ROKE-945208 format. One record per residue (C-alpha): chain; x, y, z; residue number from 1. Coordinates in steps of 0.02 Angstrom, whole numbers, plus 50000, padded with zeros to 5 digits. Layout:
BEGIN
+---+-------+-------+-------+-----+
| c |  east | north |    up |   k |
+---+-------+-------+-------+-----+
| A |     X |     Y |     Z | NUM |
...
+---+-------+-------+-------+-----+
***
This chain:
BEGIN
+---+-------+-------+-------+-----+
| c |  east | north |    up |   k |
+---+-------+-------+-------+-----+
| A | 56752 | 54729 | 55126 |   1 |
| A | 56576 | 54765 | 55070 |   2 |
| A | 56478 | 54910 | 55090 |   3 |
| A | 56376 | 54816 | 55211 |   4 |
| A | 56499 | 54766 | 55329 |   5 |
| A | 56518 | 54915 | 55438 |   6 |
| A | 56331 | 54917 | 55482 |   7 |
| A | 56316 | 54751 | 55496 |   8 |
| A | 56430 | 54750 | 55641 |   9 |
| A | 56319 | 54883 | 55745 |  10 |
| A | 56181 | 54782 | 55818 |  11 |
| A | 56152 | 54683 | 55973 |  12 |
| A | 56184 | 54725 | 56147 |  13 |
| A | 56350 | 54652 | 56185 |  14 |
| A | 56468 | 54631 | 56069 |  15 |
| A | 56671 | 54542 | 56066 |  16 |
| A | 56764 | 54703 | 56070 |  17 |
| A | 56877 | 54634 | 55930 |  18 |
| A | 56970 | 54771 | 55821 |  19 |
| A | 56895 | 54849 | 55663 |  20 |
| A | 56990 | 54833 | 55503 |  21 |
| A | 57107 | 54979 | 55462 |  22 |
| A | 57048 | 54947 | 55290 |  23 |
| A | 56866 | 54961 | 55318 |  24 |
| A | 56768 | 55063 | 55183 |  25 |
| A | 56655 | 55203 | 55234 |  26 |
| A | 56722 | 55239 | 55402 |  27 |
| A | 56639 | 55397 | 55482 |  28 |
| A | 56626 | 55472 | 55660 |  29 |
| A | 56475 | 55395 | 55736 |  30 |
| A | 56314 | 55503 | 55820 |  31 |
| A | 56388 | 55453 | 55989 |  32 |
| A | 56555 | 55526 | 55932 |  33 |
| A | 56485 | 55680 | 55875 |  34 |
| A | 56398 | 55700 | 56053 |  35 |
| A | 56561 | 55653 | 56144 |  36 |
| A | 56636 | 55788 | 56059 |  37 |
| A | 56493 | 55923 | 56093 |  38 |
| A | 56516 | 55899 | 56263 |  39 |
| A | 56699 | 55943 | 56247 |  40 |
| A | 56633 | 56127 | 56197 |  41 |
| A | 56574 | 56150 | 56375 |  42 |
| A | 56756 | 56110 | 56445 |  43 |
| A | 56854 | 56233 | 56311 |  44 |
| A | 56724 | 56376 | 56346 |  45 |
| A | 56784 | 56356 | 56527 |  46 |
| A | 56959 | 56357 | 56496 |  47 |
| A | 56945 | 56510 | 56368 |  48 |
| A | 56850 | 56598 | 56486 |  49 |
| A | 56978 | 56592 | 56625 |  50 |
| A | 57108 | 56645 | 56499 |  51 |
| A | 57012 | 56806 | 56447 |  52 |
| A | 56983 | 56859 | 56627 |  53 |
| A | 57165 | 56844 | 56670 |  54 |
| A | 57225 | 56924 | 56512 |  55 |
| A | 57114 | 57077 | 56520 |  56 |
| A | 57168 | 57089 | 56710 |  57 |
| A | 57354 | 57111 | 56661 |  58 |
| A | 57394 | 56936 | 56713 |  59 |
| A | 57488 | 56838 | 56553 |  60 |
| A | 57598 | 56770 | 56674 |  61 |
| A | 57458 | 56685 | 56777 |  62 |
| A | 57350 | 56651 | 56622 |  63 |
| A | 57445 | 56573 | 56501 |  64 |
| A | 57518 | 56436 | 56590 |  65 |
| A | 57359 | 56399 | 56682 |  66 |
| A | 57254 | 56388 | 56521 |  67 |
| A | 57396 | 56271 | 56442 |  68 |
| A | 57378 | 56165 | 56580 |  69 |
| A | 57182 | 56159 | 56583 |  70 |
| A | 57191 | 56137 | 56378 |  71 |
| A | 57314 | 55990 | 56402 |  72 |
| A | 57176 | 55915 | 56515 |  73 |
| A | 57038 | 55938 | 56385 |  74 |
| A | 57119 | 55881 | 56239 |  75 |
| A | 57208 | 55731 | 56323 |  76 |
| A | 57042 | 55665 | 56366 |  77 |
| A | 56990 | 55692 | 56211 |  78 |
| A | 57128 | 55607 | 56122 |  79 |
| A | 57118 | 55438 | 56234 |  80 |
| A | 56925 | 55411 | 56194 |  81 |
| A | 56965 | 55453 | 56009 |  82 |
| A | 57093 | 55335 | 55962 |  83 |
| A | 57028 | 55195 | 56068 |  84 |
| A | 56850 | 55214 | 55964 |  85 |
| A | 56959 | 55211 | 55811 |  86 |
| A | 57012 | 55047 | 55834 |  87 |
| A | 56883 | 54962 | 55940 |  88 |
| A | 56709 | 55040 | 55922 |  89 |
| A | 56587 | 54916 | 55937 |  90 |
| A | 56433 | 55036 | 55953 |  91 |
| A | 56336 | 54891 | 56070 |  92 |
| A | 56255 | 54949 | 56221 |  93 |
| A | 56376 | 54931 | 56345 |  94 |
| A | 56494 | 55035 | 56236 |  95 |
| A | 56387 | 55172 | 56239 |  96 |
| A | 56348 | 55174 | 56421 |  97 |
| A | 56509 | 55157 | 56456 |  98 |
| A | 56554 | 55326 | 56343 |  99 |
| A | 56409 | 55398 | 56416 | 100 |
| A | 56515 | 55378 | 56594 | 101 |
| A | 56664 | 55459 | 56510 | 102 |
| A | 56556 | 55608 | 56459 | 103 |
| A | 56485 | 55630 | 56642 | 104 |
| A | 56694 | 55635 | 56675 | 105 |
| A | 56709 | 55766 | 56559 | 106 |
| A | 56575 | 55881 | 56631 | 107 |
| A | 56647 | 55860 | 56798 | 108 |
| A | 56808 | 55904 | 56730 | 109 |
| A | 56746 | 56085 | 56652 | 110 |
| A | 56650 | 56109 | 56825 | 111 |
| A | 56821 | 56099 | 56916 | 112 |
| A | 56924 | 56215 | 56779 | 113 |
| A | 56885 | 56383 | 56865 | 114 |
| A | 56939 | 56311 | 57040 | 115 |
| A | 57098 | 56236 | 56958 | 116 |
| A | 57136 | 56390 | 56864 | 117 |
| A | 57116 | 56536 | 56980 | 118 |
| A | 57149 | 56435 | 57156 | 119 |
| A | 57254 | 56271 | 57101 | 120 |
| A | 57128 | 56165 | 57163 | 121 |
| A | 57132 | 56022 | 57055 | 122 |
| A | 56999 | 55899 | 57147 | 123 |
| A | 56873 | 55909 | 57016 | 124 |
| A | 56977 | 55896 | 56885 | 125 |
| A | 57068 | 55761 | 56974 | 126 |
| A | 56903 | 55666 | 56999 | 127 |
| A | 56821 | 55700 | 56827 | 128 |
| A | 56982 | 55616 | 56767 | 129 |
| A | 56945 | 55480 | 56871 | 130 |
| A | 56792 | 55445 | 56807 | 131 |
| A | 56856 | 55475 | 56638 | 132 |
| A | 57001 | 55338 | 56665 | 133 |
| A | 56895 | 55201 | 56762 | 134 |
| A | 56772 | 55197 | 56605 | 135 |
| A | 56927 | 55207 | 56479 | 136 |
| A | 57026 | 55053 | 56582 | 137 |
| A | 56860 | 54952 | 56584 | 138 |
| A | 56863 | 54970 | 56389 | 139 |
| A | 57030 | 54919 | 56376 | 140 |
| A | 57010 | 54785 | 56482 | 141 |
| A | 56857 | 54714 | 56379 | 142 |
| A | 56981 | 54731 | 56230 | 143 |
| A | 57104 | 54633 | 56321 | 144 |
| A | 56965 | 54495 | 56377 | 145 |
| A | 56919 | 54470 | 56177 | 146 |
| A | 57090 | 54449 | 56113 | 147 |
| A | 57251 | 54351 | 56132 | 148 |
| A | 57431 | 54360 | 56098 | 149 |
| A | 57522 | 54522 | 56045 | 150 |
| A | 57332 | 54611 | 56046 | 151 |
| A | 57293 | 54562 | 56212 | 152 |
| A | 57458 | 54618 | 56271 | 153 |
| A | 57445 | 54791 | 56211 | 154 |
| A | 57270 | 54827 | 56280 | 155 |
| A | 57338 | 54770 | 56437 | 156 |
| A | 57474 | 54877 | 56448 | 157 |
| A | 57373 | 55031 | 56398 | 158 |
| A | 57262 | 54976 | 56553 | 159 |
| A | 57382 | 54979 | 56661 | 160 |
| A | 57489 | 55149 | 56589 | 161 |
| A | 57313 | 55228 | 56623 | 162 |
| A | 57306 | 55164 | 56795 | 163 |
| A | 57468 | 55216 | 56852 | 164 |
| A | 57453 | 55399 | 56773 | 165 |
| A | 57279 | 55435 | 56869 | 166 |
| A | 57383 | 55382 | 57025 | 167 |
| A | 57530 | 55498 | 56986 | 168 |
| A | 57397 | 55640 | 56953 | 169 |
| A | 57383 | 55635 | 57128 | 170 |
| A | 57498 | 55749 | 57170 | 171 |
| A | 57408 | 55881 | 57100 | 172 |
| A | 57309 | 55866 | 57269 | 173 |
| A | 57457 | 55839 | 57390 | 174 |
| A | 57581 | 55955 | 57337 | 175 |
| A | 57615 | 56134 | 57384 | 176 |
| A | 57556 | 56261 | 57242 | 177 |
| A | 57721 | 56299 | 57178 | 178 |
| A | 57765 | 56122 | 57146 | 179 |
| A | 57597 | 56091 | 57040 | 180 |
| A | 57652 | 56163 | 56873 | 181 |
| A | 57806 | 56052 | 56869 | 182 |
| A | 57721 | 55905 | 56913 | 183 |
| A | 57580 | 55937 | 56775 | 184 |
| A | 57730 | 55954 | 56637 | 185 |
| A | 57811 | 55785 | 56721 | 186 |
| A | 57646 | 55701 | 56705 | 187 |
| A | 57591 | 55761 | 56535 | 188 |
| A | 57747 | 55691 | 56463 | 189 |
| A | 57727 | 55524 | 56555 | 190 |
| A | 57550 | 55515 | 56487 | 191 |
| A | 57608 | 55533 | 56295 | 192 |
| A | 57734 | 55411 | 56337 | 193 |
| A | 57588 | 55279 | 56365 | 194 |
| A | 57522 | 55257 | 56204 | 195 |
| A | 57713 | 55247 | 56132 | 196 |
| A | 57752 | 55122 | 56243 | 197 |
| A | 57609 | 55030 | 56234 | 198 |
| A | 57618 | 55018 | 56056 | 199 |
| A | 57788 | 54960 | 56024 | 200 |
| A | 57776 | 54769 | 55984 | 201 |
| A | 57590 | 54798 | 55883 | 202 |
| A | 57520 | 54933 | 55837 | 203 |
| A | 57318 | 54967 | 55865 | 204 |
| A | 57207 | 54960 | 55707 | 205 |
| A | 57154 | 55127 | 55704 | 206 |
| A | 57086 | 55210 | 55537 | 207 |
| A | 57169 | 55345 | 55453 | 208 |
| A | 57020 | 55409 | 55376 | 209 |
| A | 56927 | 55406 | 55531 | 210 |
| A | 57057 | 55479 | 55643 | 211 |
| A | 57080 | 55611 | 55519 | 212 |
| A | 56893 | 55661 | 55520 | 213 |
| A | 56878 | 55646 | 55707 | 214 |
| A | 57030 | 55779 | 55733 | 215 |
| A | 56928 | 55892 | 55598 | 216 |
| A | 56789 | 55881 | 55676 | 217 |
| A | 56864 | 55933 | 55845 | 218 |
| A | 56931 | 56090 | 55739 | 219 |
| A | 56772 | 56147 | 55694 | 220 |
| A | 56706 | 56110 | 55881 | 221 |
| A | 56853 | 56227 | 55951 | 222 |
| A | 56828 | 56366 | 55811 | 223 |
| A | 56651 | 56373 | 55817 | 224 |
| A | 56688 | 56404 | 56026 | 225 |
| A | 56796 | 56546 | 55972 | 226 |
| A | 56655 | 56607 | 55840 | 227 |
| A | 56524 | 56618 | 56001 | 228 |
| A | 56656 | 56694 | 56113 | 229 |
| A | 56694 | 56840 | 56004 | 230 |
| A | 56503 | 56842 | 55959 | 231 |
| A | 56457 | 56882 | 56145 | 232 |
| A | 56606 | 56992 | 56171 | 233 |
| A | 56544 | 57106 | 56037 | 234 |
| A | 56364 | 57091 | 56081 | 235 |
| A | 56400 | 57115 | 56278 | 236 |
| A | 56486 | 57276 | 56224 | 237 |
| A | 56336 | 57340 | 56083 | 238 |
| A | 56225 | 57328 | 56222 | 239 |
| A | 56303 | 57434 | 56332 | 240 |
| A | 56297 | 57571 | 56170 | 241 |
| A | 56471 | 57572 | 56166 | 242 |
| A | 56512 | 57653 | 55990 | 243 |
| A | 56489 | 57515 | 55851 | 244 |
| A | 56642 | 57596 | 55742 | 245 |
| A | 56778 | 57541 | 55861 | 246 |
| A | 56718 | 57369 | 55871 | 247 |
| A | 56659 | 57320 | 55695 | 248 |
| A | 56844 | 57313 | 55634 | 249 |
| A | 56891 | 57198 | 55775 | 250 |
| A | 56737 | 57086 | 55735 | 251 |
| A | 56773 | 57090 | 55560 | 252 |
| A | 56961 | 57053 | 55568 | 253 |
| A | 56917 | 56915 | 55706 | 254 |
| A | 56783 | 56841 | 55574 | 255 |
| A | 56914 | 56842 | 55459 | 256 |
| A | 57036 | 56758 | 55551 | 257 |
| A | 56934 | 56617 | 55585 | 258 |
| A | 56862 | 56597 | 55413 | 259 |
| A | 57048 | 56578 | 55352 | 260 |
| A | 57083 | 56460 | 55506 | 261 |
| A | 56944 | 56343 | 55436 | 262 |
| A | 57004 | 56365 | 55258 | 263 |
| A | 57185 | 56332 | 55284 | 264 |
| A | 57152 | 56178 | 55412 | 265 |
| A | 57036 | 56083 | 55278 | 266 |
| A | 57152 | 56111 | 55130 | 267 |
| A | 57250 | 55950 | 55164 | 268 |
| A | 57183 | 55772 | 55139 | 269 |
| A | 57277 | 55719 | 55284 | 270 |
| A | 57237 | 55548 | 55297 | 271 |
| A | 57354 | 55491 | 55164 | 272 |
| A | 57505 | 55537 | 55268 | 273 |
| A | 57446 | 55444 | 55401 | 274 |
| A | 57513 | 55273 | 55364 | 275 |
| A | 57609 | 55208 | 55537 | 276 |
| A | 57612 | 55265 | 55728 | 277 |
| A | 57765 | 55373 | 55686 | 278 |
| A | 57685 | 55488 | 55576 | 279 |
| A | 57500 | 55473 | 55669 | 280 |
| A | 57590 | 55518 | 55842 | 281 |
| A | 57677 | 55659 | 55786 | 282 |
| A | 57532 | 55726 | 55682 | 283 |
| A | 57416 | 55684 | 55827 | 284 |
| A | 57509 | 55761 | 55968 | 285 |
| A | 57555 | 55912 | 55880 | 286 |
| A | 57374 | 55963 | 55874 | 287 |
| A | 57377 | 56009 | 56055 | 288 |
| A | 57464 | 56164 | 55990 | 289 |
| A | 57324 | 56185 | 55854 | 290 |
| A | 57192 | 56147 | 55949 | 291 |
| A | 57251 | 56264 | 56091 | 292 |
| A | 57300 | 56410 | 55994 | 293 |
| A | 57134 | 56419 | 55882 | 294 |
| A | 57032 | 56423 | 56044 | 295 |
| A | 57143 | 56551 | 56111 | 296 |
| A | 57093 | 56657 | 55960 | 297 |
| A | 56916 | 56678 | 56021 | 298 |
| A | 56988 | 56727 | 56185 | 299 |
| A | 57101 | 56851 | 56105 | 300 |
| A | 56951 | 56944 | 56019 | 301 |
| A | 56859 | 56945 | 56185 | 302 |
| A | 57006 | 57035 | 56265 | 303 |
| A | 57024 | 57155 | 56115 | 304 |
| A | 56839 | 57209 | 56129 | 305 |
| A | 56859 | 57231 | 56323 | 306 |
| A | 57007 | 57332 | 56299 | 307 |
| A | 56914 | 57439 | 56159 | 308 |
| A | 56788 | 57469 | 56281 | 309 |
| A | 56889 | 57517 | 56447 | 310 |
| A | 56863 | 57348 | 56526 | 311 |
| A | 57026 | 57288 | 56512 | 312 |
| A | 57154 | 57386 | 56592 | 313 |
| A | 57291 | 57353 | 56460 | 314 |
| A | 57374 | 57428 | 56334 | 315 |
| A | 57316 | 57412 | 56153 | 316 |
| A | 57478 | 57324 | 56102 | 317 |
| A | 57454 | 57181 | 56241 | 318 |
| A | 57270 | 57181 | 56176 | 319 |
| A | 57314 | 57158 | 55996 | 320 |
| A | 57452 | 57018 | 56041 | 321 |
| A | 57318 | 56909 | 56134 | 322 |
| A | 57242 | 56888 | 55944 | 323 |
| A | 57389 | 56907 | 55842 | 324 |
| A | 57509 | 56788 | 55926 | 325 |
| A | 57389 | 56634 | 55929 | 326 |
| A | 57335 | 56680 | 55770 | 327 |
| A | 57504 | 56671 | 55712 | 328 |
| A | 57547 | 56501 | 55833 | 329 |
| A | 57397 | 56430 | 55727 | 330 |
| A | 57464 | 56460 | 55552 | 331 |
| A | 57643 | 56415 | 55590 | 332 |
| A | 57585 | 56256 | 55684 | 333 |
| A | 57457 | 56208 | 55530 | 334 |
| A | 57597 | 56208 | 55402 | 335 |
| A | 57713 | 56140 | 55523 | 336 |
| A | 57615 | 55976 | 55583 | 337 |
| A | 57485 | 55956 | 55456 | 338 |
| A | 57478 | 56046 | 55290 | 339 |
| A | 57674 | 56046 | 55241 | 340 |
| A | 57665 | 55871 | 55199 | 341 |
| A | 57577 | 55906 | 55034 | 342 |
| A | 57666 | 56080 | 54987 | 343 |
| A | 57758 | 56065 | 54827 | 344 |
| A | 57890 | 56184 | 54810 | 345 |
| A | 57948 | 56325 | 54877 | 346 |
| A | 57786 | 56455 | 54857 | 347 |
| A | 57679 | 56327 | 54940 | 348 |
| A | 57791 | 56278 | 55076 | 349 |
| A | 57825 | 56467 | 55123 | 350 |
| A | 57649 | 56542 | 55086 | 351 |
| A | 57592 | 56505 | 55291 | 352 |
| A | 57762 | 56520 | 55388 | 353 |
| A | 57757 | 56699 | 55285 | 354 |
| A | 57576 | 56718 | 55330 | 355 |
| A | 57630 | 56681 | 55530 | 356 |
| A | 57769 | 56819 | 55533 | 357 |
| A | 57642 | 56956 | 55446 | 358 |
| A | 57505 | 56922 | 55573 | 359 |
| A | 57624 | 56945 | 55705 | 360 |
| A | 57706 | 57126 | 55640 | 361 |
| A | 57500 | 57163 | 55639 | 362 |
| A | 57520 | 57166 | 55830 | 363 |
| A | 57597 | 57327 | 55803 | 364 |
| A | 57471 | 57420 | 55699 | 365 |
| A | 57361 | 57485 | 55832 | 366 |
| A | 57185 | 57486 | 55857 | 367 |
| A | 57189 | 57412 | 55665 | 368 |
| A | 57287 | 57272 | 55714 | 369 |
| A | 57142 | 57126 | 55721 | 370 |
| A | 57068 | 57186 | 55543 | 371 |
| A | 57249 | 57192 | 55475 | 372 |
| A | 57293 | 57011 | 55548 | 373 |
| A | 57105 | 56964 | 55466 | 374 |
| A | 57155 | 57033 | 55299 | 375 |
| A | 57331 | 56943 | 55308 | 376 |
| A | 57233 | 56770 | 55336 | 377 |
| A | 57110 | 56797 | 55183 | 378 |
| A | 57246 | 56844 | 55083 | 379 |
| A | 57322 | 56687 | 55139 | 380 |
| A | 57176 | 56604 | 55082 | 381 |
| A | 57191 | 56673 | 54928 | 382 |
| A | 57362 | 56653 | 54885 | 383 |
| A | 57363 | 56476 | 54916 | 384 |
| A | 57202 | 56453 | 54802 | 385 |
| A | 57302 | 56541 | 54654 | 386 |
| A | 57437 | 56437 | 54682 | 387 |
| A | 57323 | 56278 | 54688 | 388 |
| A | 57251 | 56328 | 54521 | 389 |
| A | 57420 | 56341 | 54449 | 390 |
| A | 57475 | 56165 | 54480 | 391 |
| A | 57592 | 56199 | 54618 | 392 |
| A | 57528 | 56092 | 54755 | 393 |
| A | 57609 | 55939 | 54676 | 394 |
| A | 57780 | 55892 | 54575 | 395 |
| A | 57746 | 55855 | 54376 | 396 |
| A | 57576 | 55899 | 54401 | 397 |
| A | 57520 | 55767 | 54519 | 398 |
| A | 57438 | 55862 | 54677 | 399 |
| A | 57335 | 55772 | 54784 | 400 |
| A | 57136 | 55796 | 54762 | 401 |
| A | 57058 | 55918 | 54902 | 402 |
| A | 57213 | 56042 | 54917 | 403 |
| A | 57125 | 56197 | 54882 | 404 |
| A | 57211 | 56335 | 54973 | 405 |
| A | 57363 | 56394 | 55076 | 406 |
+---+-------+-------+-------+-----+
***
């Protein structure tokens, strides 16, 4: 396909929604996709804020499950749009309007997160999903209308599966509060089964490089929200004339962790690994843990700051763990799901798992825990860079280009 082909299809008010080619060159994220991702910042910030309040008040048993549920709702809404757009983005006027409707649903979802988190009132969350799902079903039906045979059947299975799941989520409005987490878990599994079942006979034409870029961009969105959360926490503490000497180690350690998280994630050119649905589904679904833990690092930094200035009535150990645990989970999950496919030799393979254990051990370092965890992150990046420079990222000197760190 020539370089002119992708831009050429992006004209007209209404086009046939046919699949885009998996081998299409120069496939990158569109401005509409970037705008869609940006609107998710609001939802991620809402989930993180609720987690901070729960952990700072010493209620991890309520805060962690609530955060995991709300983040799944956010992440899955993003996943549904991302994989569809990778296969069927026509970028015509109708596609744009329907996508804007989905964005409206995201904002409704974000507005409902505090009620769902604190009062188990999922009304707004469910309605936001309804708005997004009606738009998504319309897109799948439009794709089915423009196709035939196995492709048409796949699109119809998606449309039916999404509708069935949306009805299933009604249980969050009808069941007693103690049953809602169990329903949420069951429905999450059903949701993730829909793409697997829909594509049993035929794989949609998602684009490996485009998908890898989209996941990378959402990683940046999540890490950006983490930076914003940490900055707000330090600023609010400094405004109250608290001693900066107690805050600077947390700020420095948190910033080092965030920088290390960025470097570690983008070390691997993962699009080369996404050859089929088997690899793509495991990789794509596993990113729930990566995204969730990355966002939780920022929440943990806020909690650590609040504990130092006396706003969070929890122990130093508990406050430190709100940073070290998600940071360790992030490092290990990035290795397990993302970067281990490009590691060669035991030194490369053990770098991130070892670093995750070291970060967890920092929890016991008292007031210096966050700073030490950040230093571990920095050392991890340095070790990865040295190993890459020595050519240990690939067998027989055939290292993948673009591998720079742990």
